[in-house]
N, C-alpha and C positions, 0 to 999 in steps of 0.2 A: 975349774970344773973340767974333769977329764972324761972323755967319752970312751966307751968300751972299744977295744980293738977288734978288728974283723979278721977272723981266721977261717980257714976252710974246714969242711966237715959237716956234721949233722945239724949244726946250728948256724949255718951261714946266713940264711934269710933273716932269721930273728936278730942276729947281730947287726946286719946292715940296716934294718928298719930302726932298731934302737939307736944306732949311731946317727942316722939321719935325723931322728927326732931330737937327739941331744945337740947336734949341731945347729938345728933350727932354734932351739931355746937359747943357746949361747949367742948366736948372731943377733936374735931379736932383743934379748935383754941387755947384754953387754954393749951391743952396738948403740942402742937407744941411750943408755947411760953415758957412754963415751961422747956422743954428739950433744946430749943435753946438759952436760956439766958446765959450770961457769968457765969461760975462757976458751972453750972449744970453738973451732971455726963455724959450726952450726949455730952455737949460741951467739956469736958475734953477728952472724948473718940475720938471725931472727931479731936481735936487738936493733940492728940498723934499719930493717924493714918496718919495725914498730915505730921508730923515731920518724921515718919518712911519712908513715901513715898519719901519725899525730900532727906533724907539721903541715901536711896538706889539708888536714881537717881544719886546723887553726887558720890557715890562709883562706879557706872557703868561708869561714865564719867572719873574717874581717873584711874581705873584699868581694866575695861572691854572694850569691843569694843565700840567706840563712837556712841551714838545714832544718827539716821538720823534726818533730818529736820522734817519729818512726825511725828516721835515719840516725838519730842520736842513740836510741835504744839498740838499734841493729849494730851500730859500731862498737858500743860497749860490750855487747854479747860476743861480737867477733873477737875483740881483744882478749876477753876472758877465755874463749875457746882456744885461741892460739896459745896462750900462755899455759893453759892446762895440758894441752897435748904436747907441748914442747919441753916443759920443764917439771911437770908433776908426775914422777914415776909411780907413786901409789895409785893415783887416780887413773893414770893411763893403763896400768897393769890390770886394774879391776874392770875397766870399761872396754878396753881394746885388746890387750895382750892375751888375757885368759880366754876371752871369747873367741879369738882367732885360733889359738893353738889347742885349747882344751874343749871349746864348745862343740865342735863336730862330733867327738867321741861321745859326749854326754847325750847329744841329740840322737845319735844312732843307737845308743843303749836304750833310750826311752822308746824309740820306735820298735826295737826288737822285743822289749818287754811287753809292749802293748799288743804286739802281733803274736806273742807266745812262740817266737821262733829262736829264742836265745839258746845257745849251745854251751856246753862245758868248755872252760878255758877262754882266754882272751883271743882277740883277733890275730895277734902276732903268733901266739902259740898254735893256733889252728892252721895258719898259713905254713908255719914251719913243719907241722905234722903232714900236711899235703905234700910238701917238698920231700920229706923223708919217705913217704909212701911211693912217690914217683921214682926215687932212687932205688928203692927195694924192687919195684916192678922192672926197672931196667936191669937189675942184677939177675933176677930169676928168668927174665926173658918171656917170650910168648909160649914157648913149648911147641912151636909149630912142627919141629922135626921129631917129636916123640910119637906122633900118631894117635894120641889120646885126645879126642875131641868130644865135646858135649853134644854136638849136632854133626853127625857124619855126612849129612846132605848139604852142608854149607859149602859154597864154592871156594871159600878161602881155606877149607880143610885140606885140600889136596895140592894147591899151588899158591904161590905168593902173587896173587893178582891184585896188587896194590900199587898206588902211585909212589910210595916211599917204602924202603925196606924197614924192617922192624926196628933195628938199632937207630937208624936215622930218624924215624918218626918219634921214637921215645926221646931221643936227644933233643930234637927240635921242640918237642912238647915241653920239656923242662925249661928250655931256653925261653920260650914264649911265656911260660908261667912266671918265671923270675923277672923277665923284662916287664911284663904286664903289671906286676905288683910294684916293683921298685921304681920304675920310671914315673908314673903319675903321682905317686905319693912323695917322691923326692921333689918333683916339680912344684907341687903345692906347698910342701913344708918349707923348702928353701925360698920359694918366692914370697910366702908369707913372712918369713924371717927377715928378708931384705926390706920389704915394705915396712915392717915394724921398726927396723933400725933406722930408716930414713924419715921417721915421723917428725922429728924436730924441724927438718928442712921443708918437708911437705906442709907442715902447719903454717910456717911463715908465708907461704905463697897464697894463703887465704886472704891476705889483706887487700890485694889489688885485683881488679877485674881482669886485667890482662893475664895474670898467672893463676886465676882461680880454676881454670880448666885442668891444670896439672894436679891441683889438690883433689878435684873431682875424680880424676883418673886414679889417683892413689887410693881414694876411698872405694872406688869400684873394684880395684885390684884386690883389696882386702875382702870385699864381698865375694869376689870370684873364688879366692882361696878357701873361704869358709864353705861356700856352696859346693865347690869342687871336692873338698874333703868329705863332705857328707855323701855326695853322689858316689864317689869312688869306694868309700867304705860299704855303702849299701850294695854296690855292684859286686864287691868282693864277698859279701855275705851271701848273695845269690850264687856266685860261682862256687863257694865252699859247700853250699847246700846241694849242689849238683855233683861236684867232684869227689867229695869225701865218701858218700856211699858207693859211688862207682869204683873208686880205688879199693875200698874194703871188699867189694864183691870180686874184683879181678884178682886180688891177692888171695882170697879164699879159694877161688877156683884153681889157681896155680898151686895152692897148698894141698889140694886134694889130688894133684897130679894131672889135671886136665890142662889142655892148651887154650890160650886166649888169642887166636889169630886176628881178631877185629880190634883188639885193644889199642894198638899203636895209632891207627888212623883216627879212632874215636877220641882218644886223648888229645891228639894233635888238633883236630878240628875244634874241640871244646876250648882248648887254650888259645888258639888263634882267634876264635870268634869273641871271647871275652876280652882279649887285648884290644880288638877293634872297638868293642862296646865301651871300654874305659876311655879311650881317646875321643870317641864320638860324644860321650857324656861331657867331657871337658869342652869340646867344641860347642855343644848346645848351650852349656852354661855361660860360656864366653859371649855367645850371641845374645843371650838374654841380659847378661850383666852390662855389657858395653853398648846396648841399644840406646840410642839418643832420646827416644820418646815417641809419643803418638804422632802420626802425621796429621797436619792441619788441613782441614777441609774448608775451602773458601765458601763464603756465604753466597747462595744462589740468588738471593733477592736483597741486595744491600739497600739500606735506607738512603734516600736522596739527600744530598747535602752533608752526609756523615762520612767523611773521608779521613782516614788516619794518615799519620806521617809515613808509614810503610807503603801505603798506596802511592803516594807521591814519589817515594824513592824508587819504586819499581817502574814508574812510567819513564819511557824514553824521551829525551828532549827533542823538540820540534816534531813530535809525533801527531799526526792527524787522526782524530777519533770522530767517527761518524755516529750520530745519535742512533740508538738501536730500539728505543721504545718511545711511547707517546709522552711519557714524563720527560725524557731527555729532549725531545723535540720541543716541548713546552718551555723547558729551561732555556734552550737555545734561542727560541723566539723572544722570551723575556729579556735575555741578554742583548739581543739585537735592538729591541725597542729602547732599552736603557741607553745603549750607545748612541742611538738616534736622538734621544731627548737631551743627552749631554752636548751633542754636536749643535743642536738647535739653540740650546741655552748659551753656549759660547758665541755662536753667530749673532744672536740677539744682543748680547753685551757689546760685541764689536760694532754692530750697526748703531746702537744707542750712543756709544762714545764718539763715533764719526759724525753723527748727526749734530753733535754739540760743537763741532768745528765751524767757525764763521766762514761763509762763502762756499760751503759744501753743497753740492747738488742733491736735491731731495730724491728719495727712492719712490718710484711710481708704483711699486708693487704693494698691494694692500694686504694680502694674506698669502699664506703658503702652507700647504698641508703635506705632511710626511708620515707614512706608516699609520694612517688612520687617526693621527693626533694633529689638530689644527693649531697653527701658531700665527696670530694676527699682529701685524706690525703697523705702525702709524705711517701716514703718508710723508712725514718729514724725514724719514730715514734715508740714508744714502744708499744708492744702488751699488752693490758690490757683488763680485762673484761669490758663489756659495763656498763655505769653508771647506778646504780640501780640493776645490775644483779650479784653482787659479791657473794651473798649467795643464789642464785637461786638453787633450788633442780634439780639435773641433771638426776636423775632416779626415777623409781617408787619404792615405799616402799613396801616390801613383806608383805602380809597379815599374820596375826598371825595364823589364821585357816589353811592356806595353809602350813605353816611351821610345825605345829603340825601333820597335815596329813602325810607330807613327813617323819617325824621322826617316826611315827607309823608304817609306811611301812618298 
């Protein structure tokens, strides 16, 4: 497939846009088929990833917890999706390729037909017509030096009180128009073609969780190129609706022999503004397409006792949390009483075992109460220090300064 050559002249813009579209189709179709054919590096890579995925799934079934029915169905669907995207050109062309490269034009055509704003000729022909009118207006000039003005009281009728000279303003206007049309369309078409060509490699990355984000980025990139093509085409439609009648009126005035001193800056401002609009639309669509998702709002009244694993992961180790509500205080009190009950139970077991030792002295304590819960012991238990209190300090330690003062006296 040979793309048309680009030559200078009255069909420059049309040939450039046709050539870019042709290159996008070649890169997208032939690149996909070259990477997806048997024996290619991409085919070997996808086959290896599929083998590893099936092996890991089999190891999980033999040694790990058995997967549920949902996991099995999801894995089978994943394998079918990867094989279809990587090696089935007819299905890929119908579902992805045609939608990416031809879908935006069809959507824009439907929008224009419903809004009754469709004009004669295709978009490329209209853009080339605008470029030809700009070249004609540059050739005839503004006629400022002829002295024939439609409005004699206009300030620009007597002197060139403009920021740019007429020739410079016309030249920059055509430059901005060509750059504002070629740059965004070439970016979207070539970007879509590269993503389409890399589909076999991107599809194989869907198998594993660690590489699934790259596949998601690939899909988002295709969505961005589709939405960007629609937005830029609609933006060019609005630009043509403004510029076409303006150029026709300016050329008609010059044909009647009158000057158009305001035309250079008006054309320059229009072209510059729409070039900024086109790139702003791309930036806006990129923000929408690559946005990660809705922000999560924490629950203001979490249920007591319902703590997820993420809550434990977010807690810092050895962090001291003070109860903030009556429920938290009640839970803390219950925990303290539970620990006290366990301590009393262990202590009672130890006393009972010691009481069975021959020759052990009986415990004189008859009862002991802790935290509102009474624990009665028999008189034959052995007196022993309370559990956890064997090495408790019984008195206050004298201060060294006090001892030195007493010795000095």
